[in-house]
MIZA-902641 format. One record per residue (C-alpha): residue number from 1; residue in three letters; x, y, z. Coordinates in Angstrom, 1 decimal, padded with zeros to 4 digits, always signed. Example, Ala and Ser with C-alpha at 12.3 -4.5 7.8 and 13.67 -1.06 7.14 Angstrom:
BEGIN
   seq   type        X        Y        Z
     1    ALA   +012.3   -004.5   +007.8
     2    SER   +013.7   -001.1   +007.1
END
This chain:
BEGIN
   seq   type        X        Y        Z
     1    MET   +104.0   +012.8   +083.2
     2    LYS   +108.5   +014.3   +084.1
     3    LYS   +106.5   +017.9   +084.6
     4    PHE   +104.2   +016.2   +087.3
     5    ALA   +107.5   +013.9   +089.0
     6    TRP   +109.4   +017.1   +089.2
     7    THR   +106.9   +019.1   +090.8
     8    LYS   +106.9   +016.1   +093.7
     9    ILE   +110.9   +016.8   +094.0
    10    ARG   +111.0   +020.4   +094.5
    11    LYS   +108.4   +019.6   +097.0
    12    GLN   +110.4   +017.8   +098.8
    13    GLN   +113.0   +019.9   +098.6
    14    ALA   +111.6   +022.3   +099.5
    15    LEU   +109.9   +020.7   +102.3
    16    CYS   +113.1   +018.7   +103.8
    17    LEU   +114.8   +021.9   +104.0
    18    ALA   +112.2   +023.9   +105.4
    19    ALA   +112.5   +021.0   +108.1
    20    ALA   +116.5   +021.2   +108.6
    21    VAL   +116.5   +025.0   +109.0
    22    LEU   +113.4   +024.4   +112.1
    23    MET   +116.1   +021.9   +113.6
    24    PHE   +118.5   +024.5   +113.7
    25    ALA   +116.1   +027.5   +114.8
    26    ALA   +115.5   +024.4   +117.8
    27    ALA   +119.2   +024.0   +118.4
    28    GLU   +120.2   +027.3   +118.6
    29    ALA   +117.4   +028.3   +121.3
    30    VAL   +118.1   +025.0   +123.8
    31    GLN   +122.6   +025.4   +123.3
    32    GLY   +124.5   +027.8   +125.3
    33    GLN   +122.7   +027.0   +129.2
    34    SER   +126.6   +026.3   +130.0
    35    GLY   +128.8   +029.0   +132.5
    36    VAL   +131.9   +027.9   +131.3
    37    LEU   +131.2   +028.0   +127.3
    38    GLN   +131.2   +031.2   +125.9
    39    GLU   +129.4   +032.1   +122.3
    40    GLY   +130.9   +029.5   +119.9
    41    ASN   +130.7   +027.2   +122.0
    42    ARG   +134.5   +028.6   +123.4
    43    VAL   +136.5   +027.7   +126.3
    44    PRO   +137.5   +031.1   +127.6
    45    ARG   +141.0   +031.8   +127.8
    46    ASN   +144.0   +033.9   +130.2
    47    GLY   +146.4   +035.8   +128.8
    48    TYR   +150.4   +034.6   +129.0
    49    GLY   +150.9   +035.5   +131.9
    50    GLN   +147.7   +034.9   +134.1
    51    GLY   +148.1   +031.5   +134.6
    52    GLY   +146.1   +028.9   +134.4
    53    GLU   +142.6   +028.2   +134.7
    54    THR   +140.2   +024.8   +135.1
    55    TYR   +136.6   +024.3   +134.2
    56    SER   +134.3   +021.3   +134.4
    57    LEU   +132.1   +020.5   +132.2
    58    VAL   +129.3   +017.5   +132.1
    59    VAL   +128.5   +016.2   +129.1
    60    ASP   +124.8   +014.7   +128.7
    61    GLY   +123.0   +013.1   +126.1
    62    LEU   +126.1   +011.4   +124.5
    63    GLY   +125.9   +007.4   +125.7
    64    GLU   +124.3   +006.3   +128.2
    65    GLU   +125.7   +007.6   +131.5
    66    GLU   +126.8   +011.9   +131.3
    67    LEU   +130.5   +012.2   +131.4
    68    SER   +132.0   +015.0   +133.5
    69    LEU   +135.2   +016.7   +131.7
    70    THR   +137.9   +018.8   +133.4
    71    PHE   +140.7   +020.9   +131.3
    72    GLY   +142.8   +023.6   +131.8
    73    GLY   +145.9   +024.5   +133.9
END
């Protein structure tokens, strides 16, 4: 009886892990569509003495309305 319970738990854990890996792969495939963000979700920065740069970014999907952000300088 105990062996059956552990086998069932292991199968559930494996299924959960597989689902997490698939969701991660799907998110990675969809991500990175913005022209401002670079690999690793970083915003490029000018070197010292090269002046400021202003970026605009639209965030959609976090709330009911999309949010427009402007940063830099």
